[in-house]
C-alpha positions as CSV (number, residue, x, y, z in Angstrom):
1,X,-0.9,13.3,13.8
2,X,-1.4,16.2,11.3
3,X,-2.2,16.1,7.6
4,X,-2.5,18.9,5.2
5,X,-3.3,19.1,1.6
6,X,-0.7,21.2,-0.2
7,X,-1.7,21.0,-3.8
8,X,-4.9,20.0,-5.6
9,X,-5.0,19.0,-9.2
10,X,-6.8,21.7,-11.2
11,X,-8.2,19.5,-13.9
12,X,-10.7,16.8,-13.9
13,X,-8.8,14.4,-11.7
14,X,-9.0,14.7,-7.9
15,X,-5.2,14.1,-7.5
16,X,-3.7,16.0,-4.5
17,X,-0.4,16.3,-2.8
18,X,-0.1,16.5,1.0
19,X,2.1,16.3,4.1
20,X,1.5,13.7,6.7
21,X,3.2,14.8,10.0
22,X,3.6,12.3,13.0
23,X,5.9,13.4,15.7
24,X,9.2,14.5,14.2
25,X,8.6,12.5,11.0
26,X,7.0,14.1,7.9
27,X,6.1,12.3,4.6
28,X,4.8,13.8,1.6
29,X,1.8,12.2,-0.2
30,X,0.9,10.4,-2.4
31,X,3.1,7.8,-0.9
32,X,3.7,4.0,-0.5
33,X,3.2,2.0,2.7
34,X,6.0,-0.5,2.7
35,X,4.6,-4.1,3.4
36,X,6.2,-5.9,6.2
37,X,6.5,-9.3,7.8
38,X,6.6,-9.1,11.6
39,X,7.4,-5.4,11.4
40,X,10.1,-5.4,8.8
41,X,10.1,-5.7,5.0
42,X,10.5,-9.4,4.1
43,X,14.2,-9.3,3.2
44,X,15.5,-6.1,4.7
45,X,17.1,-5.4,8.1
46,X,16.9,-2.1,9.7
47,X,20.4,-0.9,8.3
48,X,19.3,-1.8,4.9
49,X,16.0,-0.1,5.2
50,X,17.9,3.1,6.2
51,X,19.7,3.1,2.8
52,X,16.4,3.7,1.0
53,X,15.3,7.3,0.1
54,X,14.2,9.3,3.0
55,X,11.7,10.4,4.1
56,X,9.8,8.3,1.5
57,X,10.7,5.0,3.2
58,X,9.5,5.9,6.6
59,X,6.0,4.5,6.2
60,X,5.5,0.8,7.1
61,X,2.4,-1.2,7.3
62,X,2.3,-3.9,10.0
63,X,-0.3,-6.6,10.5
64,X,-1.4,-7.0,14.2
65,X,-2.5,-10.6,13.8
66,X,1.1,-11.6,12.9
67,X,1.7,-11.1,16.5
68,X,-1.1,-13.0,18.0
69,X,1.0,-15.9,19.3
70,X,4.8,-15.1,19.1
71,X,5.9,-12.9,20.5
72,X,3.2,-12.5,22.9
73,X,1.4,-9.1,23.5
74,X,2.9,-8.8,26.9
75,X,6.4,-9.4,25.6
76,X,6.0,-6.6,23.0
77,X,4.6,-4.3,25.7
78,X,7.5,-5.1,28.1
79,X,10.1,-4.3,25.3
80,X,8.3,-0.9,24.8
81,X,6.3,-1.4,21.8
82,X,6.8,-2.4,18.1
83,X,9.0,0.6,17.3
84,X,11.7,-0.3,19.9
85,X,11.3,-4.2,19.2
86,X,12.2,-3.9,15.5
87,X,14.7,-1.0,16.1
88,X,12.9,1.7,14.0
89,X,12.1,4.5,16.4
90,X,11.6,7.1,13.7
91,X,9.5,5.3,11.3
92,X,5.7,5.6,11.0
93,X,4.0,2.3,11.7
94,X,0.4,1.9,10.5
95,X,-1.3,-1.2,11.8
96,X,-4.1,-2.9,9.7
97,X,-5.4,-6.5,9.6
98,X,-7.1,-6.3,6.3
99,X,-4.7,-8.6,4.4
100,X,-5.5,-11.7,6.5
101,X,-9.3,-11.4,6.9
102,X,-11.5,-14.2,5.7
103,X,-15.1,-13.5,4.4
104,X,-17.3,-15.8,6.4
105,X,-20.9,-16.3,5.4
106,X,-23.5,-14.1,7.1
107,X,-25.2,-17.1,8.7
108,X,-22.1,-17.5,10.9
109,X,-23.0,-16.3,14.3
110,X,-19.5,-16.1,15.7
111,X,-18.6,-13.6,12.9
112,X,-20.9,-11.1,14.6
113,X,-18.5,-10.7,17.4
114,X,-15.1,-11.0,15.6
115,X,-13.2,-11.6,12.4
116,X,-11.5,-14.7,11.4
117,X,-7.7,-14.5,10.6
118,X,-5.0,-16.8,9.5
119,X,-2.3,-16.6,12.2
120,X,1.0,-18.5,12.7
121,X,-1.1,-20.8,15.1
122,X,-3.8,-21.5,12.5
123,X,-7.1,-19.7,11.9
124,X,-8.4,-17.8,14.9
125,X,-11.4,-15.7,15.8
126,X,-10.2,-12.2,16.8
127,X,-12.7,-10.1,18.7
128,X,-12.4,-6.3,19.0
129,X,-11.1,-6.7,22.6
130,X,-8.3,-9.1,21.4
131,X,-7.5,-6.7,18.6
132,X,-7.3,-3.6,20.7
133,X,-5.2,-5.5,23.2
134,X,-2.7,-6.0,20.4
135,X,-2.9,-2.4,19.3
136,X,-2.3,-1.2,22.9
137,X,0.9,-3.3,23.2
138,X,2.3,-2.6,19.8
139,X,1.7,1.2,20.1
140,X,1.6,1.9,16.3
141,X,1.4,5.5,15.1
142,X,-1.9,4.7,13.3
143,X,-4.2,1.7,13.4
144,X,-7.1,0.6,11.2
145,X,-10.2,-1.0,12.8
146,X,-11.4,-4.5,12.1
147,X,-13.3,-4.9,9.0
148,X,-15.5,-7.4,7.1
149,X,-14.2,-7.2,3.6
150,X,-16.0,-9.1,0.8
151,X,-15.2,-9.9,-2.8
152,X,-16.9,-8.2,-5.8
153,X,-19.2,-11.1,-6.6
154,X,-21.2,-11.3,-3.4
155,X,-24.9,-10.1,-3.3
156,X,-26.3,-6.8,-2.1
157,X,-27.5,-8.4,1.2
158,X,-23.9,-9.6,2.0
159,X,-22.5,-6.1,1.1
160,X,-25.0,-4.6,3.5
161,X,-23.9,-7.1,6.2
162,X,-20.3,-6.2,5.7
163,X,-20.9,-2.6,6.2
164,X,-23.0,-3.2,9.4
165,X,-20.4,-5.4,10.9
166,X,-17.5,-3.1,10.1
167,X,-19.2,-0.1,11.6
168,X,-20.1,-2.1,14.7
169,X,-16.5,-3.3,15.1
170,X,-15.3,0.3,14.6
171,X,-17.5,1.6,17.4
172,X,-16.3,-1.3,19.6
173,X,-12.6,-0.6,18.8
174,X,-13.0,3.1,19.5
175,X,-14.7,2.4,22.8
176,X,-11.8,0.1,23.9
177,X,-9.2,2.6,22.7
178,X,-7.6,4.7,25.5
179,X,-7.1,7.6,23.2
180,X,-10.8,7.2,22.0
181,X,-9.9,6.7,18.4
182,X,-7.5,9.7,18.1
183,X,-5.0,7.7,16.1
184,X,-7.6,5.3,14.4
185,X,-8.3,4.9,10.7
186,X,-11.9,4.1,10.0
187,X,-12.4,1.2,7.3
188,X,-14.6,1.7,4.4
189,X,-16.1,-1.4,2.9
190,X,-19.2,-2.3,0.8
191,X,-17.9,-4.6,-1.9
192,X,-19.0,-3.7,-5.4
193,X,-22.1,-1.8,-4.3
194,X,-21.8,2.0,-4.8
195,X,-24.7,2.6,-2.5
196,X,-23.1,0.6,0.4
197,X,-19.8,2.2,-0.2
198,X,-21.2,5.7,0.1
199,X,-23.2,4.7,3.2
200,X,-20.1,3.3,4.9
201,X,-17.9,6.2,4.1
202,X,-20.5,8.7,5.3
203,X,-21.1,6.8,8.5
204,X,-17.4,6.3,9.2
205,X,-16.8,10.0,8.6
206,X,-19.2,10.8,11.7
207,X,-16.8,8.8,13.9
208,X,-13.8,10.2,15.8
209,X,-11.1,8.9,13.4
210,X,-8.0,10.5,12.1
211,X,-8.2,9.0,8.6
212,X,-9.7,6.4,6.3
213,X,-8.6,3.0,5.3
214,X,-10.5,2.0,2.0
215,X,-10.7,-1.8,1.9
216,X,-12.2,-4.5,-0.2
217,X,-10.3,-3.7,-3.4
218,X,-8.4,-6.2,-5.5
219,X,-11.0,-8.8,-4.9
220,X,-12.4,-9.4,-8.3
221,X,-13.8,-6.0,-9.3
222,X,-13.3,-4.7,-12.9
223,X,-11.2,-1.6,-13.7
224,X,-14.4,0.4,-14.4
225,X,-16.0,-0.7,-11.1
226,X,-12.9,0.1,-9.2
227,X,-12.7,3.7,-10.6
228,X,-16.5,4.3,-10.0
229,X,-16.2,2.8,-6.4
230,X,-13.2,4.9,-5.5
231,X,-14.6,8.1,-6.7
232,X,-17.9,7.3,-5.0
233,X,-16.0,6.9,-1.7
234,X,-13.7,9.8,-1.8
235,X,-16.6,12.1,-2.6
236,X,-18.1,11.2,0.7
237,X,-14.9,11.7,2.7
238,X,-13.8,14.9,4.3
239,X,-10.9,16.7,2.5
240,X,-8.7,17.3,5.5
241,X,-8.1,13.7,6.5
242,X,-5.8,11.1,4.8
243,X,-7.2,8.3,2.7
244,X,-5.4,4.9,2.4
245,X,-6.2,2.2,0.0
246,X,-5.2,-1.4,0.3
247,X,-4.2,-3.9,-2.4
248,X,-3.8,-1.5,-5.3
249,X,-0.1,-1.9,-6.2
250,X,0.3,-1.9,-10.0
251,X,1.5,1.3,-11.4
252,X,-1.6,1.8,-13.4
253,X,-3.7,1.1,-10.3
254,X,-1.8,3.6,-8.2
255,X,-2.3,6.3,-10.8
256,X,-6.1,5.5,-10.8
257,X,-6.1,5.8,-7.0
258,X,-4.2,9.1,-7.1
259,X,-6.7,10.4,-9.7
260,X,-9.4,9.6,-7.3
261,X,-7.9,11.4,-4.3
262,X,-6.1,8.6,-2.6
263,X,-3.1,9.7,-0.5
264,X,-1.5,6.4,0.8
265,X,-1.2,3.0,-0.9
266,X,-0.7,-0.3,0.9
267,X,0.1,-3.5,-1.2
268,X,2.3,-6.5,-1.4
269,X,3.3,-5.5,-5.0
270,X,7.0,-5.2,-4.3
271,X,7.1,-8.5,-2.2
272,X,5.5,-10.5,-5.0
273,X,7.8,-9.1,-7.6
274,X,10.8,-9.8,-5.6
275,X,9.7,-13.5,-4.7
276,X,9.1,-14.0,-8.6
277,X,12.6,-12.8,-9.5
278,X,11.4,-9.7,-11.2
279,X,13.1,-6.2,-11.2
280,X,11.3,-2.9,-11.9
281,X,12.7,-1.1,-14.9
282,X,9.9,1.2,-16.1
283,X,10.8,5.0,-16.6
284,X,9.8,7.1,-13.8
285,X,11.3,10.5,-14.7
286,X,8.8,11.7,-17.3
287,X,8.1,15.0,-15.2
288,X,11.8,15.8,-15.7
289,X,11.9,15.2,-19.3
290,X,11.6,18.1,-21.8
291,X,8.1,18.4,-23.1
292,X,7.8,18.7,-26.9
293,X,4.4,20.1,-28.3
294,X,2.7,19.2,-25.0
295,X,3.7,15.5,-25.0
296,X,6.4,13.9,-22.8
297,X,9.2,12.4,-24.7
298,X,9.1,8.7,-24.0
299,X,11.3,7.2,-26.7
300,X,13.2,5.0,-24.2
301,X,10.8,2.0,-24.9
302,X,11.4,0.3,-21.6
303,X,9.0,-2.3,-20.3
304,X,7.7,-2.4,-16.8
305,X,10.0,-5.3,-15.4
306,X,12.3,-7.9,-16.4
307,X,12.6,-11.5,-15.1
308,X,16.1,-12.0,-13.9
309,X,15.6,-15.7,-13.7
310,X,15.9,-15.8,-17.5
311,X,19.0,-17.3,-19.3
312,X,19.2,-14.0,-21.4
313,X,20.7,-12.3,-18.3
314,X,23.3,-15.0,-17.5
315,X,26.1,-12.9,-19.1
316,X,24.5,-9.4,-19.0
317,X,27.0,-7.2,-17.1
318,X,24.9,-4.1,-17.1
319,X,23.1,-2.7,-14.1
320,X,19.3,-3.3,-13.6
321,X,18.6,0.3,-14.4
322,X,21.3,2.7,-15.6
323,X,21.5,5.8,-13.5
324,X,19.5,4.1,-10.5
325,X,21.1,5.2,-7.2
326,X,20.1,2.1,-5.1
327,X,22.7,0.0,-3.5
328,X,22.0,-3.0,-5.9
329,X,22.4,-1.0,-9.1
330,X,25.5,0.8,-7.7
331,X,27.3,-2.5,-6.9
332,X,26.0,-5.5,-8.8
333,X,25.0,-6.6,-12.4
334,X,22.1,-8.5,-13.8
335,X,24.4,-11.4,-14.4
336,X,25.2,-11.7,-10.8
337,X,21.5,-11.4,-9.7
338,X,20.7,-14.1,-12.3
339,X,23.3,-16.3,-10.6
340,X,22.1,-15.7,-7.2
341,X,18.4,-16.4,-8.1
342,X,19.2,-19.6,-9.9
343,X,21.3,-21.0,-7.1
344,X,18.6,-20.0,-4.7
345,X,20.7,-17.7,-2.5
346,X,18.7,-15.4,-0.2
347,X,21.0,-12.5,-1.2
348,X,19.0,-12.4,-4.4
349,X,15.8,-11.5,-2.7
350,X,17.7,-8.9,-0.5
351,X,19.3,-7.1,-3.5
352,X,16.0,-7.4,-5.6
353,X,13.9,-5.9,-2.7
354,X,16.3,-3.0,-2.3
355,X,16.1,-2.1,-5.9
356,X,12.3,-2.7,-6.4
357,X,11.4,-0.7,-3.3
358,X,13.9,2.2,-4.2
359,X,12.5,2.2,-7.8
360,X,8.9,2.3,-6.6
361,X,9.4,5.1,-4.1
362,X,11.0,7.2,-6.9
363,X,7.9,6.5,-8.9
364,X,5.7,8.0,-6.1
365,X,8.1,11.0,-6.0
366,X,7.6,11.5,-9.7
367,X,3.8,11.4,-9.2
368,X,4.1,14.1,-6.4
369,X,6.2,16.2,-8.7
370,X,3.6,15.9,-11.5
371,X,0.9,17.0,-9.2
372,X,2.9,19.9,-7.9
373,X,3.7,21.0,-11.5
374,X,0.0,20.8,-12.5
375,X,0.9,18.0,-15.0
376,X,-0.6,14.9,-13.4
377,X,-3.3,14.3,-16.1
378,X,-0.5,14.4,-18.8
379,X,1.8,12.3,-16.7
380,X,-1.0,9.7,-16.1
381,X,-2.3,9.7,-19.8
382,X,1.2,9.3,-21.1
383,X,2.3,6.6,-18.6
384,X,-0.7,4.5,-19.5
385,X,-0.4,4.9,-23.3
386,X,3.3,3.9,-23.0
387,X,2.4,0.8,-21.0
388,X,-0.2,-0.2,-23.6
389,X,2.1,0.2,-26.5
390,X,4.9,-1.8,-24.6
391,X,2.4,-4.7,-23.8
392,X,1.3,-4.7,-27.5
393,X,4.8,-4.7,-28.8
394,X,5.8,-7.6,-26.4
395,X,2.6,-9.6,-27.5
396,X,3.5,-9.0,-31.1
397,X,7.0,-10.3,-30.7
398,X,5.8,-13.6,-29.3
């Protein structure tokens, strides 16, 4: 794996553009890790996945604990690893188990030796040896170590314990890794404690890791806490290695993360939108618009998303987004999607996931263009102001 920072924001924000190169595949950052179930996005087969913008759609997040029981590790190994099993030889698979971990009380002795996960066969204790056996069989391009993530409301003692456990598990995982951590991502935890976050980031940086997985966000912290914690962590991390953050998926959260120096984002945002029947429609081409008096023209007045379950779309023959190049917008109308959703056809989720993924990947591309053009701060400020005005207008209309 090679990572290089190609552009750094010259203003107050720490936003940066970079290039992540793994084998023959290269992806520009900031970028999105597509959430998967058993190695593929929830509603997309490999052929549909290939219709998304390249190389933006090459990054996939997989959860090793999804494969604890079926298929077995031996079966995955005999097939030739996860790339071959899911039919995506050129994609970059990043394995991380953070989404499924349960925060057990510090008095639980078993948690000292492993983490508790929800698996297809029920809740199981996963020790570092079990986890590294999964990693060895799956052969992902990058993998994050086990971590003890805690919510924002726990006390300082529990934050300290989470850091100690996470560092101990990281050392155990690296010791069991045939490549001695060459493709590993050290996890940074510490809850809402800036002191513990800094300590964890500093200690993880001393290990032989290729990058950093910043976990424990989206667990009850306020916006102000999140910004302070992110900046505290990135200040302690080396500049030449990639930083990944989990559970920050909303557009505003992504922009906050980019401003703090985050390179990759892992979340289930697209999946949650799709399951709810929502389609993204917010404007993403602000960098390409003409600037007038130093301010982006944002007169379109679009909101972030629409609920295609609503009866108002029953006879709407327009596309989800005019000018969108995704398969869904090129071939189907809002009325058809409304029909599919309300008769519970799975095709509704397939078409929605295609559009939402395509739209969000374009959003990340627009962020990269803003950084390269030296206009990220303006882009960020204008985007947030537009969203606030849209939310206020929607509330006033009720």
